[in-house]
N, C-alpha and C positions, 0 to 999 in steps of 0.2 A: 740423673742430671743430664741435660742436653748440652750440646756443644757451646752454646752461648753462656750457660751457667758456669761451665768450666773456664771459659775465657774471661768472663767478667770478674771472676774472683781475683785475677791479677790486678785489674783496674781498681777494684774496691780496696784491696790490701794496700796498694800504693797510696790511694787517696786517704785512707784511714791513718796510715803512717804520717802523712802530711799534716793531718789534723792534730795528731799526737805531738808532732814536732813543734807546731805553732803554740799549742797550749803549754808545752814544756818550756819553750823559749820565753814566752811572755811571763810565765811564772818565775823563771830565772831572772828576767829583767826586773820584775817587781821585788824579788828578794834582794837584788843588788841596788835598789833605789837609793840607799844611803851612800853608796860609793860612786854611782853614775846617775846623773839627773834623768828622770823620765821625761818624755815628751809625747804629746798626743799624736803627732804625725806618724811615727813608726808604729805606734800601737793601733792607730786607725788602719794602716796598711796591713798589719797582721790580721785584723778583723776582716778586712776586705778579701785577703787571700783565703781566709777561713770560709767566708761566704761563697767564694767561687769553688772551693773544694766541695762544699755541701751541695751547691748547685750542680756540679758535675756528677756527684753521686746520684742525685735525683735524675739527671739526664740519662745516666747509664741504665737505670731501671727501664727507661723507655726504649732502649736499644734492643731489647729482647724481641720486639716485633719485627726487627730487620735481620734476625739471625740467619735466615736461610740464604740471604744474598751476601754474606760476609766471605771475604777471602783473606789471605795472609797480608795483603797490602792494607786492607781496611783495619785489620788488627794492629799492625805496626803503626799506622797513622794515629789511631786512637790511643795506643800505648804512648806514643811520642807526646801527644797532648797531655796525657795524665802525668808523664814525667816532667813536662814543663811546669805544671802546677806543683808537683812535688818539689822541684828545684826552687820555685818561688817560696814555698813554705819553709824550705831549709835556709834560705838566705834573707828572709824579711826581717827577722830580729837577730841582731848580732849575738852570737853565743858567748864569746869571751868579751866581757865589757871592760873597756879601757877607763881607768879611773880619771884620766886627764880629759876625757871627752864625755859629753852628755850623750844620751841615747840618740838624739836627732843627728848629731855630728857623725856618730858611728853609723847610723842608718844611711846618711848621705855618702859615706865612704864605702861601706860594704853592703848594706841592706838594699841599696838602690838597684842591685842586680835582680832583685825580686821583680821589679817593674819590667825589666827586659824579658824575664821569663814569662810574666803575665802577658806582655804584648805578643810574644811568640805564640802563646797559648791561644789568644784571641784570633790571630792571623791564621793559625792552623785550624781553628774552629770553623772558619769559613770553608776551608777545603773539606773538613769532616762533614759539615752540614750538607754540602753539595754531593759528596761521594756516598755517604751512608744514608742520608735522608732524601736525596734527590731534590734538595732545595735549590732554587735559582740563586745565583750569586747576588742578585739585586733584591733578594728577600729582606724584609725589615730586620730580621734577626741577624743576618749577615752584615747589614749596614751598621747595626748596633755594635757588633763585634769589631768592625773596622774603626768606628768612632772610639771605642774603648782602647784599642791598640794605639791609635794616633794620640789620644790624651796621654797615655803612658809614655810614649816615646818623647813627647814634648816635655813632660815633667822630667824625664830622665836626663834630657839635655840641659835643663835649667840649673843654675847655681844659686839662685836667690832663695832665701828662706821664705819670702812672701810668695813667690811663685810656687814653691813646694806646698805651702799651706793652701793657696788658692786651687792648685791642681788637685790636691787631695780632696777638697770639698767638691770640686767639679766631678771627680771620679766617683765620689760617694753618690752624688745625684745620678750620674750615668748608670751606676750599678743598680740603684733603686729602679730606675726606668727599665733597665735590662731585665731585672727580676720580674717586673710586671709583664714585659713583652715575651720573654723567653721561657719562663717557668710553665711547664705543662700543667693544666688544671683538669680536674676530673669533672666531666659533664655527665650527669645522671639523668 
């Protein structure tokens, strides 16, 4: 194993734990559907966090090409980004469901912090892209990350149910566009 393979294990383990946490929490919410009303918005956000966890796993595979230029700062910055995603995974679906509140109300109260962690991840991704990949700050992928972060922060500041629903749909569309723009493809 080379240096990158040793270091990347840390990232992969944290991301896989995040995937496990989301799947477990969604299953728990489903099992408690008789005592706490399910709602599509928190479940959509759980799926969106899951998508970004998988996207990041895919991106880490591409980091092996940049292994020789890594230093401790690069490792810590990348680790911080992975930890932001893990924190989003841990907060997106409320673990202890309140019987007096539906899933949406609990998400607005507690799960909303997942949006802040996602926004921090996207803002840090701009730094990571520049530092590790040498990408210009005005590169389309960095602009996409900035748009995603801004959408998240706007939603986070909203109190209206309609704005949360609209913001969720907007973020779904932005995520699909980002997947098309940011996901590396294999050219043979």
